[in-house]
Jmol script that loads the backbone (N, CA, C; Angstrom):
load data "model"
ATOM      1  N   THR A   1      -0.980  -5.293   4.373  1.00  0.00           N
ATOM      2  CA  THR A   1      -1.807  -3.838   5.155  1.00  0.00           C
ATOM      3  C   THR A   1      -2.912  -4.913   5.701  1.00  0.00           C
ATOM      4  N   ARG A   2      -2.972  -5.864   6.121  1.00  0.00           N
ATOM      5  CA  ARG A   2      -3.643  -6.616   6.821  1.00  0.00           C
ATOM      6  C   ARG A   2      -3.460  -6.951   8.526  1.00  0.00           C
ATOM      7  N   PRO A   3      -4.156  -5.922   9.484  1.00  0.00           N
ATOM      8  CA  PRO A   3      -4.021  -6.020  10.699  1.00  0.00           C
ATOM      9  C   PRO A   3      -4.010  -7.162  11.503  1.00  0.00           C
ATOM     10  N   GLY A   4      -4.780  -7.877  10.822  1.00  0.00           N
ATOM     11  CA  GLY A   4      -5.269  -9.360  11.608  1.00  0.00           C
ATOM     12  C   GLY A   4      -4.126 -10.376  11.455  1.00  0.00           C
ATOM     13  N   SER A   5      -2.997 -10.067  10.132  1.00  0.00           N
ATOM     14  CA  SER A   5      -2.224 -10.942  10.091  1.00  0.00           C
ATOM     15  C   SER A   5      -1.182 -11.178  10.875  1.00  0.00           C
ATOM     16  N   ASP A   6      -0.762 -12.546  11.046  1.00  0.00           N
ATOM     17  CA  ASP A   6       0.851 -12.727  11.949  1.00  0.00           C
ATOM     18  C   ASP A   6       2.124 -11.870  11.646  1.00  0.00           C
ATOM     19  N   ASN A   7       1.782 -11.895   9.814  1.00  0.00           N
ATOM     20  CA  ASN A   7       3.535 -10.797   9.665  1.00  0.00           C
ATOM     21  C   ASN A   7       3.328  -9.274   9.743  1.00  0.00           C
ATOM     22  N   ALA A   8       2.031  -8.891   9.843  1.00  0.00           N
ATOM     23  CA  ALA A   8       1.743  -7.563   9.650  1.00  0.00           C
ATOM     24  C   ALA A   8       2.740  -6.930  10.800  1.00  0.00           C
ATOM     25  N   PRO A   9       3.424  -5.574  10.339  1.00  0.00           N
ATOM     26  CA  PRO A   9       4.228  -4.827  11.373  1.00  0.00           C
ATOM     27  C   PRO A   9       3.609  -4.289  12.258  1.00  0.00           C
ATOM     28  N   ASP A  10       3.500  -4.105  13.391  1.00  0.00           N
ATOM     29  CA  ASP A  10       3.560  -3.430  14.620  1.00  0.00           C
ATOM     30  C   ASP A  10       2.631  -2.328  14.646  1.00  0.00           C
ATOM     31  N   PHE A  11       3.094  -0.958  13.419  1.00  0.00           N
ATOM     32  CA  PHE A  11       2.335   0.239  13.220  1.00  0.00           C
ATOM     33  C   PHE A  11       0.948  -0.163  11.970  1.00  0.00           C
ATOM     34  N   ILE A  12       0.770  -1.150  11.293  1.00  0.00           N
ATOM     35  CA  ILE A  12       0.041  -2.105  10.743  1.00  0.00           C
ATOM     36  C   ILE A  12      -1.090  -2.086  11.977  1.00  0.00           C
ATOM     37  N   LYS A  13      -1.043  -2.857  12.817  1.00  0.00           N
ATOM     38  CA  LYS A  13      -2.144  -3.224  13.842  1.00  0.00           C
ATOM     39  C   LYS A  13      -2.068  -2.032  14.838  1.00  0.00           C
ATOM     40  N   GLU A  14      -1.484  -1.161  15.018  1.00  0.00           N
ATOM     41  CA  GLU A  14      -2.041   0.160  15.403  1.00  0.00           C
ATOM     42  C   GLU A  14      -2.989   0.586  15.083  1.00  0.00           C
ATOM     43  N   TRP A  15      -2.589   0.896  13.527  1.00  0.00           N
ATOM     44  CA  TRP A  15      -3.126   2.249  12.866  1.00  0.00           C
ATOM     45  C   TRP A  15      -4.085   1.816  12.061  1.00  0.00           C
ATOM     46  N   ILE A  16      -4.469   0.894  11.712  1.00  0.00           N
ATOM     47  CA  ILE A  16      -5.077   0.428  10.529  1.00  0.00           C
ATOM     48  C   ILE A  16      -6.711  -0.304  11.154  1.00  0.00           C
ATOM     49  N   ASP A  17      -7.940  -0.547  10.679  1.00  0.00           N
ATOM     50  CA  ASP A  17      -9.053  -1.255  10.914  1.00  0.00           C
ATOM     51  C   ASP A  17      -8.881  -2.205  10.237  1.00  0.00           C
ATOM     52  N   TRP A  18      -9.227  -1.880   8.525  1.00  0.00           N
ATOM     53  CA  TRP A  18      -9.261  -2.441   7.685  1.00  0.00           C
ATOM     54  C   TRP A  18      -8.625  -2.239   6.406  1.00  0.00           C
ATOM     55  N   GLY A  19      -7.581  -3.415   6.284  1.00  0.00           N
ATOM     56  CA  GLY A  19      -6.713  -3.427   5.061  1.00  0.00           C
ATOM     57  C   GLY A  19      -7.008  -3.425   3.522  1.00  0.00           C
ATOM     58  N   ALA A  20      -6.235  -3.717   2.849  1.00  0.00           N
ATOM     59  CA  ALA A  20      -6.279  -4.058   1.101  1.00  0.00           C
ATOM     60  C   ALA A  20      -6.551  -5.364   1.079  1.00  0.00           C
ATOM     61  N   GLY A  21      -7.777  -5.473   0.478  1.00  0.00           N
ATOM     62  CA  GLY A  21      -8.273  -7.081  -0.238  1.00  0.00           C
ATOM     63  C   GLY A  21      -7.261  -7.555  -1.081  1.00  0.00           C
ATOM     64  N   PRO A  22      -7.738  -8.995  -1.733  1.00  0.00           N
ATOM     65  CA  PRO A  22      -6.813  -9.014  -3.169  1.00  0.00           C
ATOM     66  C   PRO A  22      -6.948  -8.538  -4.307  1.00  0.00           C
ATOM     67  N   ARG A  23      -8.209  -7.448  -4.429  1.00  0.00           N
ATOM     68  CA  ARG A  23      -8.236  -7.050  -5.717  1.00  0.00           C
ATOM     69  C   ARG A  23      -7.040  -5.882  -5.510  1.00  0.00           C
ATOM     70  N   ALA A  24      -6.892  -5.096  -4.417  1.00  0.00           N
ATOM     71  CA  ALA A  24      -5.646  -4.815  -4.374  1.00  0.00           C
ATOM     72  C   ALA A  24      -4.217  -4.774  -5.079  1.00  0.00           C
ATOM     73  N   SER A  25      -3.799  -5.967  -4.841  1.00  0.00           N
ATOM     74  CA  SER A  25      -3.002  -6.711  -5.392  1.00  0.00           C
ATOM     75  C   SER A  25      -3.003  -7.080  -7.074  1.00  0.00           C
ATOM     76  N   GLN A  26      -4.081  -7.310  -7.203  1.00  0.00           N
ATOM     77  CA  GLN A  26      -4.202  -7.485  -8.708  1.00  0.00           C
ATOM     78  C   GLN A  26      -4.124  -6.152  -9.338  1.00  0.00           C
ATOM     79  N   TYR A  27      -5.168  -4.598  -9.081  1.00  0.00           N
ATOM     80  CA  TYR A  27      -4.696  -3.940  -9.551  1.00  0.00           C
ATOM     81  C   TYR A  27      -3.591  -3.372  -9.134  1.00  0.00           C
ATOM     82  N   LEU A  28      -2.422  -3.492  -8.008  1.00  0.00           N
ATOM     83  CA  LEU A  28      -1.469  -3.401  -8.003  1.00  0.00           C
ATOM     84  C   LEU A  28      -0.393  -3.265  -9.309  1.00  0.00           C
ATOM     85  N   ILE A  29      -0.719  -4.748  -9.513  1.00  0.00           N
ATOM     86  CA  ILE A  29      -0.286  -5.443 -10.816  1.00  0.00           C
ATOM     87  C   ILE A  29       0.070  -4.544 -12.160  1.00  0.00           C
ATOM     88  N   LEU A  30      -1.554  -4.499 -12.185  1.00  0.00           N
ATOM     89  CA  LEU A  30      -1.821  -3.917 -13.387  1.00  0.00           C
ATOM     90  C   LEU A  30      -1.539  -2.295 -13.764  1.00  0.00           C
ATOM     91  N   GLY A  31      -1.654  -2.188 -12.866  1.00  0.00           N
ATOM     92  CA  GLY A  31      -0.918  -0.535 -12.499  1.00  0.00           C
ATOM     93  C   GLY A  31       0.547  -0.605 -12.918  1.00  0.00           C
ATOM     94  N   ALA A  32       1.450  -1.813 -12.308  1.00  0.00           N
ATOM     95  CA  ALA A  32       2.658  -1.567 -12.834  1.00  0.00           C
ATOM     96  C   ALA A  32       3.174  -1.554 -13.833  1.00  0.00           C
ATOM     97  N   LYS A  33       1.906  -2.805 -14.664  1.00  0.00           N
ATOM     98  CA  LYS A  33       2.434  -2.746 -15.804  1.00  0.00           C
ATOM     99  C   LYS A  33       2.206  -2.322 -17.007  1.00  0.00           C
ATOM    100  N   ALA A  34       1.063  -1.373 -16.424  1.00  0.00           N
ATOM    101  CA  ALA A  34       0.780  -0.142 -17.253  1.00  0.00           C
ATOM    102  C   ALA A  34       2.171   0.649 -17.340  1.00  0.00           C
ATOM    103  N   LYS A  35       2.467   1.068 -15.824  1.00  0.00           N
ATOM    104  CA  LYS A  35       3.329   2.221 -16.036  1.00  0.00           C
ATOM    105  C   LYS A  35       4.505   1.402 -16.888  1.00  0.00           C
ATOM    106  N   ALA A  36       5.033   0.437 -16.270  1.00  0.00           N
ATOM    107  CA  ALA A  36       5.948  -0.118 -17.291  1.00  0.00           C
ATOM    108  C   ALA A  36       6.213  -0.209 -18.566  1.00  0.00           C
ATOM    109  N   ALA A  37       4.973  -0.192 -19.040  1.00  0.00           N
ATOM    110  CA  ALA A  37       4.267  -0.001 -20.785  1.00  0.00           C
ATOM    111  C   ALA A  37       4.580   1.555 -21.156  1.00  0.00           C
ATOM    112  N   LEU A  38       3.976   2.295 -20.390  1.00  0.00           N
ATOM    113  CA  LEU A  38       4.122   3.669 -21.196  1.00  0.00           C
ATOM    114  C   LEU A  38       5.370   3.974 -20.804  1.00  0.00           C
ATOM    115  N   ASP A  39       6.186   3.361 -20.115  1.00  0.00           N
ATOM    116  CA  ASP A  39       7.892   3.906 -20.020  1.00  0.00           C
ATOM    117  C   ASP A  39       8.636   3.088 -21.317  1.00  0.00           C
ATOM    118  N   GLY A  40       7.919   2.070 -21.934  1.00  0.00           N
ATOM    119  CA  GLY A  40       8.606   1.460 -23.053  1.00  0.00           C
ATOM    120  C   GLY A  40       9.323   0.307 -22.900  1.00  0.00           C
ATOM    121  N   ARG A  41       9.075  -0.244 -21.322  1.00  0.00           N
ATOM    122  CA  ARG A  41       9.788  -1.383 -20.933  1.00  0.00           C
ATOM    123  C   ARG A  41       8.832  -2.461 -20.757  1.00  0.00           C
ATOM    124  N   PRO A  42       9.204  -4.001 -21.145  1.00  0.00           N
ATOM    125  CA  PRO A  42       8.402  -5.057 -21.576  1.00  0.00           C
ATOM    126  C   PRO A  42       8.114  -5.486 -20.328  1.00  0.00           C
ATOM    127  N   SER A  43       8.088  -5.148 -19.046  1.00  0.00           N
ATOM    128  CA  SER A  43       8.034  -5.922 -17.646  1.00  0.00           C
ATOM    129  C   SER A  43       8.531  -4.887 -16.503  1.00  0.00           C
ATOM    130  N   PRO A  44       7.277  -4.327 -15.882  1.00  0.00           N
ATOM    131  CA  PRO A  44       7.798  -3.789 -14.198  1.00  0.00           C
ATOM    132  C   PRO A  44       8.781  -4.084 -13.449  1.00  0.00           C
ATOM    133  N   ASP A  45       9.406  -3.538 -12.709  1.00  0.00           N
ATOM    134  CA  ASP A  45      10.144  -3.533 -11.735  1.00  0.00           C
ATOM    135  C   ASP A  45       9.676  -2.967 -10.861  1.00  0.00           C
ATOM    136  N   ILE A  46      10.439  -3.287  -9.481  1.00  0.00           N
ATOM    137  CA  ILE A  46      10.006  -2.927  -7.684  1.00  0.00           C
ATOM    138  C   ILE A  46       9.916  -1.441  -8.210  1.00  0.00           C
ATOM    139  N   SER A  47      10.361  -0.486  -9.046  1.00  0.00           N
ATOM    140  CA  SER A  47      10.028   1.118  -8.838  1.00  0.00           C
ATOM    141  C   SER A  47       8.686   1.202  -9.214  1.00  0.00           C
ATOM    142  N   ASP A  48       7.871   0.601 -10.221  1.00  0.00           N
ATOM    143  CA  ASP A  48       6.950   0.689 -10.597  1.00  0.00           C
ATOM    144  C   ASP A  48       5.935   0.282 -10.018  1.00  0.00           C
ATOM    145  N   ILE A  49       6.179  -0.713  -8.726  1.00  0.00           N
ATOM    146  CA  ILE A  49       5.077  -1.039  -7.988  1.00  0.00           C
ATOM    147  C   ILE A  49       5.014   0.301  -6.781  1.00  0.00           C
ATOM    148  N   ARG A  50       6.432   0.609  -6.268  1.00  0.00           N
ATOM    149  CA  ARG A  50       6.155   1.391  -5.468  1.00  0.00           C
ATOM    150  C   ARG A  50       5.374   2.929  -5.855  1.00  0.00           C
ATOM    151  N   ASP A  51       5.798   3.350  -7.114  1.00  0.00           N
ATOM    152  CA  ASP A  51       5.144   4.394  -8.151  1.00  0.00           C
ATOM    153  C   ASP A  51       3.356   4.138  -8.023  1.00  0.00           C
ATOM    154  N   MET A  52       3.139   2.748  -7.848  1.00  0.00           N
ATOM    155  CA  MET A  52       1.662   2.395  -8.259  1.00  0.00           C
ATOM    156  C   MET A  52       0.643   2.561  -6.763  1.00  0.00           C
ATOM    157  N   ALA A  53       1.587   2.154  -5.381  1.00  0.00           N
ATOM    158  CA  ALA A  53       1.379   1.895  -4.191  1.00  0.00           C
ATOM    159  C   ALA A  53       0.129   2.878  -3.780  1.00  0.00           C
ATOM    160  N   LEU A  54       0.476   4.177  -4.180  1.00  0.00           N
ATOM    161  CA  LEU A  54      -0.217   5.247  -3.340  1.00  0.00           C
ATOM    162  C   LEU A  54      -1.973   5.311  -3.892  1.00  0.00           C
ATOM    163  N   PRO A  55      -1.779   5.504  -5.279  1.00  0.00           N
ATOM    164  CA  PRO A  55      -2.735   5.563  -5.616  1.00  0.00           C
ATOM    165  C   PRO A  55      -3.819   4.235  -5.408  1.00  0.00           C
ATOM    166  N   VAL A  56      -3.097   3.249  -5.903  1.00  0.00           N
ATOM    167  CA  VAL A  56      -3.921   2.237  -5.532  1.00  0.00           C
ATOM    168  C   VAL A  56      -4.304   1.865  -4.455  1.00  0.00           C
ATOM    169  N   LEU A  57      -3.731   2.119  -3.309  1.00  0.00           N
ATOM    170  CA  LEU A  57      -3.845   1.466  -1.802  1.00  0.00           C
ATOM    171  C   LEU A  57      -4.304   2.828  -1.068  1.00  0.00           C
ATOM    172  N   ARG A  58      -4.066   3.429  -1.265  1.00  0.00           N
ATOM    173  CA  ARG A  58      -4.600   4.756  -0.245  1.00  0.00           C
ATOM    174  C   ARG A  58      -6.271   4.366   0.272  1.00  0.00           C
ATOM    175  N   HIS A  59      -7.251   4.377  -0.969  1.00  0.00           N
ATOM    176  CA  HIS A  59      -8.197   4.347  -0.574  1.00  0.00           C
ATOM    177  C   HIS A  59      -9.015   3.185  -0.258  1.00  0.00           C
ATOM    178  N   ARG A  60      -7.953   1.917  -0.264  1.00  0.00           N
ATOM    179  CA  ARG A  60      -8.516   0.556   0.327  1.00  0.00           C
ATOM    180  C   ARG A  60      -8.327   0.159   1.558  1.00  0.00           C
ATOM    181  N   ILE A  61      -7.728   1.198   2.392  1.00  0.00           N
ATOM    182  CA  ILE A  61      -7.451   0.814   3.534  1.00  0.00           C
ATOM    183  C   ILE A  61      -7.726   1.638   4.765  1.00  0.00           C
ATOM    184  N   LEU A  62      -8.440   1.436   5.659  1.00  0.00           N
ATOM    185  CA  LEU A  62      -9.481   2.148   6.787  1.00  0.00           C
ATOM    186  C   LEU A  62      -8.530   2.291   8.321  1.00  0.00           C
ATOM    187  N   PRO A  63      -7.976   3.485   8.056  1.00  0.00           N
ATOM    188  CA  PRO A  63      -7.291   3.987   9.485  1.00  0.00           C
ATOM    189  C   PRO A  63      -8.737   3.948  10.413  1.00  0.00           C
ATOM    190  N   ASN A  64      -7.919   3.369  11.320  1.00  0.00           N
ATOM    191  CA  ASN A  64      -8.637   3.626  12.812  1.00  0.00           C
ATOM    192  C   ASN A  64      -8.521   4.891  13.731  1.00  0.00           C
ATOM    193  N   PHE A  65      -9.321   4.853  14.883  1.00  0.00           N
ATOM    194  CA  PHE A  65      -9.252   5.942  15.455  1.00  0.00           C
ATOM    195  C   PHE A  65      -7.643   6.320  16.049  1.00  0.00           C
ATOM    196  N   ASN A  66      -6.979   5.489  16.106  1.00  0.00           N
ATOM    197  CA  ASN A  66      -5.568   5.887  16.842  1.00  0.00           C
ATOM    198  C   ASN A  66      -4.814   6.596  15.770  1.00  0.00           C
ATOM    199  N   ALA A  67      -4.676   6.094  14.502  1.00  0.00           N
ATOM    200  CA  ALA A  67      -4.222   6.586  13.566  1.00  0.00           C
ATOM    201  C   ALA A  67      -4.874   8.312  13.249  1.00  0.00           C
ATOM    202  N   GLU A  68      -6.196   7.940  13.364  1.00  0.00           N
ATOM    203  CA  GLU A  68      -6.946   9.802  13.109  1.00  0.00           C
ATOM    204  C   GLU A  68      -6.318  10.492  14.257  1.00  0.00           C
ATOM    205  N   SER A  69      -6.229  10.013  15.339  1.00  0.00           N
ATOM    206  CA  SER A  69      -6.100  11.145  16.856  1.00  0.00           C
ATOM    207  C   SER A  69      -4.411  11.289  16.648  1.00  0.00           C
ATOM    208  N   GLU A  70      -3.511  10.760  15.941  1.00  0.00           N
ATOM    209  CA  GLU A  70      -2.314  10.867  15.769  1.00  0.00           C
ATOM    210  C   GLU A  70      -2.245  12.218  14.685  1.00  0.00           C
ATOM    211  N   GLY A  71      -3.032  11.809  13.650  1.00  0.00           N
ATOM    212  CA  GLY A  71      -2.823  12.734  12.786  1.00  0.00           C
ATOM    213  C   GLY A  71      -1.816  12.116  11.322  1.00  0.00           C
ATOM    214  N   VAL A  72      -2.291  10.391  11.197  1.00  0.00           N
ATOM    215  CA  VAL A  72      -1.654   9.831  10.613  1.00  0.00           C
ATOM    216  C   VAL A  72      -2.632   9.621   9.624  1.00  0.00           C
ATOM    217  N   SER A  73      -2.447  10.085   8.231  1.00  0.00           N
ATOM    218  CA  SER A  73      -3.257   9.504   7.093  1.00  0.00           C
ATOM    219  C   SER A  73      -2.679   8.307   6.533  1.00  0.00           C
ATOM    220  N   PRO A  74      -3.830   7.706   5.413  1.00  0.00           N
ATOM    221  CA  PRO A  74      -3.538   6.553   4.740  1.00  0.00           C
ATOM    222  C   PRO A  74      -2.233   6.844   3.627  1.00  0.00           C
ATOM    223  N   ASP A  75      -1.991   7.761   3.518  1.00  0.00           N
ATOM    224  CA  ASP A  75      -0.449   8.099   2.359  1.00  0.00           C
ATOM    225  C   ASP A  75       0.905   7.828   3.353  1.00  0.00           C
ATOM    226  N   ASP A  76       0.549   8.430   4.712  1.00  0.00           N
ATOM    227  CA  ASP A  76       1.635   8.413   5.821  1.00  0.00           C
ATOM    228  C   ASP A  76       1.731   6.662   6.035  1.00  0.00           C
ATOM    229  N   ILE A  77       0.551   5.898   6.449  1.00  0.00           N
ATOM    230  CA  ILE A  77       0.603   4.631   6.748  1.00  0.00           C
ATOM    231  C   ILE A  77       1.429   3.995   5.784  1.00  0.00           C
ATOM    232  N   LEU A  78       1.217   4.246   4.428  1.00  0.00           N
ATOM    233  CA  LEU A  78       1.788   3.246   2.834  1.00  0.00           C
ATOM    234  C   LEU A  78       3.101   3.458   2.677  1.00  0.00           C
ATOM    235  N   MET A  79       3.482   4.891   3.275  1.00  0.00           N
ATOM    236  CA  MET A  79       4.498   5.090   2.945  1.00  0.00           C
ATOM    237  C   MET A  79       5.646   4.410   4.290  1.00  0.00           C
ATOM    238  N   LYS A  80       5.324   4.710   4.804  1.00  0.00           N
ATOM    239  CA  LYS A  80       6.142   3.596   6.284  1.00  0.00           C
ATOM    240  C   LYS A  80       5.874   2.122   5.734  1.00  0.00           C
ATOM    241  N   LEU A  81       5.182   1.848   5.621  1.00  0.00           N
ATOM    242  CA  LEU A  81       4.951   0.183   4.956  1.00  0.00           C
ATOM    243  C   LEU A  81       6.085   0.253   3.969  1.00  0.00           C
ATOM    244  N   LEU A  82       6.036   1.242   2.616  1.00  0.00           N
ATOM    245  CA  LEU A  82       7.407   1.009   1.773  1.00  0.00           C
ATOM    246  C   LEU A  82       8.353   0.808   2.271  1.00  0.00           C
ATOM    247  N   ASP A  83       8.624   1.754   2.859  1.00  0.00           N
ATOM    248  CA  ASP A  83       9.734   2.343   3.733  1.00  0.00           C
ATOM    249  C   ASP A  83      10.239   0.995   4.369  1.00  0.00           C
ATOM    250  N   SER A  84       9.385   0.285   4.978  1.00  0.00           N
ATOM    251  CA  SER A  84       9.720  -0.838   5.779  1.00  0.00           C
ATOM    252  C   SER A  84      10.187  -2.021   5.066  1.00  0.00           C
ATOM    253  N   ILE A  85       9.958  -2.144   3.937  1.00  0.00           N
ATOM    254  CA  ILE A  85      10.260  -3.419   2.751  1.00  0.00           C
ATOM    255  C   ILE A  85      11.391  -2.994   2.068  1.00  0.00           C
ATOM    256  N   ASN A  86      12.218  -2.421   2.376  1.00  0.00           N
ATOM    257  CA  ASN A  86      13.400  -1.922   1.748  1.00  0.00           C
ATOM    258  C   ASN A  86      14.444  -3.306   1.377  1.00  0.00           C
TER     259      ASN A  86
END
end "model"
wireframe off; spacefill off
backbone 0.3
color backbone group
């Protein structure tokens, strides 16, 4: 979600002013571990990461004017990002 990164997809560069920081990654991992534990599994898998992505990241990205004017929400951006990493 870092628009200044060379690896960022074009839609991230187009729609985000400020991306999620390092703590977002930490809490995404912690959330996935907690979800796996609650489901009775010893370790998380990719589905746990996907399930926790929106609650952990939606308030950590700042959409820019382009996104707002096109009606693109943080959830829309994150879902497109998740779909792009299949």
